[in-house]
BALOBA-1460 file (C-alpha; in Angstrom, 3 decimals):
// residues 91
<rec num="1" residu="d" x="0.018" y="-7.820" z="2.877"/>
<rec num="2" residu="a" x="-1.595" y="-10.448" z="5.111"/>
<rec num="3" residu="n" x="1.640" y="-12.457" z="5.300"/>
<rec num="4" residu="g" x="3.665" y="-9.472" z="6.465"/>
<rec num="5" residu="h" x="5.534" y="-9.124" z="3.191"/>
<rec num="6" residu="y" x="5.958" y="-5.643" z="1.854"/>
<rec num="7" residu="f" x="7.045" y="-7.046" z="-1.495"/>
<rec num="8" residu="d" x="5.434" y="-9.826" z="-3.478"/>
<rec num="9" residu="p" x="7.908" y="-12.716" z="-3.190"/>
<rec num="10" residu="n" x="6.409" y="-14.363" z="-6.274"/>
<rec num="11" residu="s" x="7.478" y="-11.468" z="-8.485"/>
<rec num="12" residu="a" x="11.159" y="-11.961" z="-7.737"/>
<rec num="13" residu="t" x="12.335" y="-15.530" z="-8.218"/>
<rec num="14" residu="g" x="15.850" y="-14.727" z="-7.098"/>
<rec num="15" residu="l" x="18.525" y="-12.115" z="-7.264"/>
<rec num="16" residu="l" x="19.362" y="-12.978" z="-10.831"/>
<rec num="17" residu="p" x="17.292" y="-14.630" z="-13.523"/>
<rec num="18" residu="s" x="18.578" y="-18.076" z="-14.311"/>
<rec num="19" residu="g" x="21.597" y="-17.939" z="-16.550"/>
<rec num="20" residu="s" x="22.377" y="-14.225" z="-16.240"/>
<rec num="21" residu="g" x="25.185" y="-14.895" z="-13.748"/>
<rec num="22" residu="s" x="27.066" y="-17.094" z="-16.168"/>
<rec num="23" residu="a" x="25.947" y="-15.209" z="-19.280"/>
<rec num="24" residu="a" x="27.506" y="-11.883" z="-18.251"/>
<rec num="25" residu="p" x="31.168" y="-12.974" z="-18.580"/>
<rec num="26" residu="k" x="30.431" y="-14.962" z="-21.745"/>
<rec num="27" residu="l" x="28.869" y="-11.922" z="-23.391"/>
<rec num="28" residu="g" x="31.686" y="-9.669" z="-22.299"/>
<rec num="29" residu="t" x="29.675" y="-7.550" z="-19.914"/>
<rec num="30" residu="s" x="30.682" y="-6.936" z="-16.341"/>
<rec num="31" residu="m" x="28.960" y="-8.705" z="-13.516"/>
<rec num="32" residu="g" x="28.625" y="-5.381" z="-11.692"/>
<rec num="33" residu="r" x="26.626" y="-3.866" z="-14.538"/>
<rec num="34" residu="t" x="24.412" y="-6.952" z="-14.698"/>
<rec num="35" residu="l" x="23.765" y="-6.759" z="-10.953"/>
<rec num="36" residu="k" x="23.022" y="-3.020" z="-11.198"/>
<rec num="37" residu="i" x="20.466" y="-3.614" z="-13.953"/>
<rec num="38" residu="q" x="18.845" y="-6.414" z="-11.952"/>
<rec num="39" residu="a" x="18.727" y="-4.222" z="-8.831"/>
<rec num="40" residu="d" x="17.144" y="-1.399" z="-10.853"/>
<rec num="41" residu="n" x="14.527" y="-3.803" z="-12.195"/>
<rec num="42" residu="m" x="13.721" y="-5.109" z="-8.711"/>
<rec num="43" residu="r" x="13.424" y="-1.536" z="-7.377"/>
<rec num="44" residu="d" x="11.068" y="-0.653" z="-10.223"/>
<rec num="45" residu="r" x="8.910" y="-3.716" z="-9.514"/>
<rec num="46" residu="h" x="8.849" y="-2.863" z="-5.812"/>
<rec num="47" residu="r" x="7.901" y="0.750" z="-6.563"/>
<rec num="48" residu="q" x="5.049" y="-0.428" z="-8.800"/>
<rec num="49" residu="f" x="3.867" y="-2.824" z="-6.087"/>
<rec num="50" residu="v" x="3.895" y="-0.061" z="-3.468"/>
<rec num="51" residu="k" x="1.993" y="2.302" z="-5.782"/>
<rec num="52" residu="a" x="-0.643" y="-0.361" z="-6.431"/>
<rec num="53" residu="e" x="-1.060" y="-0.949" z="-2.688"/>
<rec num="54" residu="a" x="-1.289" y="2.804" z="-2.095"/>
<rec num="55" residu="m" x="-4.089" y="3.037" z="-4.651"/>
<rec num="56" residu="k" x="-6.047" y="0.436" z="-2.662"/>
<rec num="57" residu="a" x="-5.721" y="2.302" z="0.659"/>
<rec num="58" residu="p" x="-8.619" y="4.769" z="0.240"/>
<rec num="59" residu="v" x="-11.004" y="1.930" z="-0.549"/>
<rec num="60" residu="k" x="-9.913" y="0.052" z="2.563"/>
<rec num="61" residu="i" x="-10.336" y="3.151" z="4.750"/>
<rec num="62" residu="i" x="-13.941" y="3.887" z="3.763"/>
<rec num="63" residu="f" x="-15.643" y="1.240" z="5.945"/>
<rec num="64" residu="p" x="-13.909" y="2.199" z="9.220"/>
<rec num="65" residu="m" x="-14.677" y="5.860" z="8.554"/>
<rec num="66" residu="v" x="-18.365" y="5.226" z="7.903"/>
<rec num="67" residu="a" x="-18.706" y="2.778" z="10.775"/>
<rec num="68" residu="f" x="-16.736" y="4.556" z="13.507"/>
<rec num="69" residu="i" x="-15.584" y="8.076" z="12.728"/>
<rec num="70" residu="f" x="-18.631" y="9.657" z="11.072"/>
<rec num="71" residu="p" x="-21.115" y="8.553" z="13.778"/>
<rec num="72" residu="s" x="-18.952" y="10.002" z="16.523"/>
<rec num="73" residu="i" x="-18.654" y="13.295" z="14.615"/>
<rec num="74" residu="f" x="-22.426" y="13.427" z="14.194"/>
<rec num="75" residu="v" x="-22.946" y="12.823" z="17.913"/>
<rec num="76" residu="v" x="-20.508" y="15.573" z="18.875"/>
<rec num="77" residu="l" x="-21.901" y="18.079" z="16.383"/>
<rec num="78" residu="l" x="-25.621" y="17.318" z="16.405"/>
<rec num="79" residu="m" x="-26.312" y="16.175" z="19.969"/>
<rec num="80" residu="p" x="-26.294" y="19.695" z="21.470"/>
<rec num="81" residu="a" x="-28.762" y="20.885" z="18.829"/>
<rec num="82" residu="v" x="-31.023" y="17.866" z="19.358"/>
<rec num="83" residu="l" x="-31.001" y="18.338" z="23.141"/>
<rec num="84" residu="s" x="-31.769" y="22.037" z="22.750"/>
<rec num="85" residu="f" x="-34.626" y="21.268" z="20.356"/>
<rec num="86" residu="m" x="-36.086" y="18.635" z="22.710"/>
<rec num="87" residu="k" x="-35.838" y="21.052" z="25.638"/>
<rec num="88" residu="s" x="-37.681" y="23.760" z="23.689"/>
<rec num="89" residu="l" x="-40.472" y="21.312" z="22.743"/>
<rec num="90" residu="g" x="-40.868" y="19.959" z="26.248"/>
<rec num="91" residu="g" x="-40.811" y="23.227" z="28.133"/>
């Protein structure tokens, strides 16, 4: 990400959704279980974010390859043949 974040801060508004901290004891569930579920959800969201960014990587790599890597490969591979061909035509 351009801001240096590896995780979209807008997708996670806080550790717990509003009200879940006080709702857990009222509903008779443990706070530990509530925190575990929230942590699992945040991990799933982070995993989905990372997968989406990984899917974008090949598209972002194409321009540097075409602009810098392929020309240098062509020079290394084809230049000896071109020089040999020019030498045979000139001599």
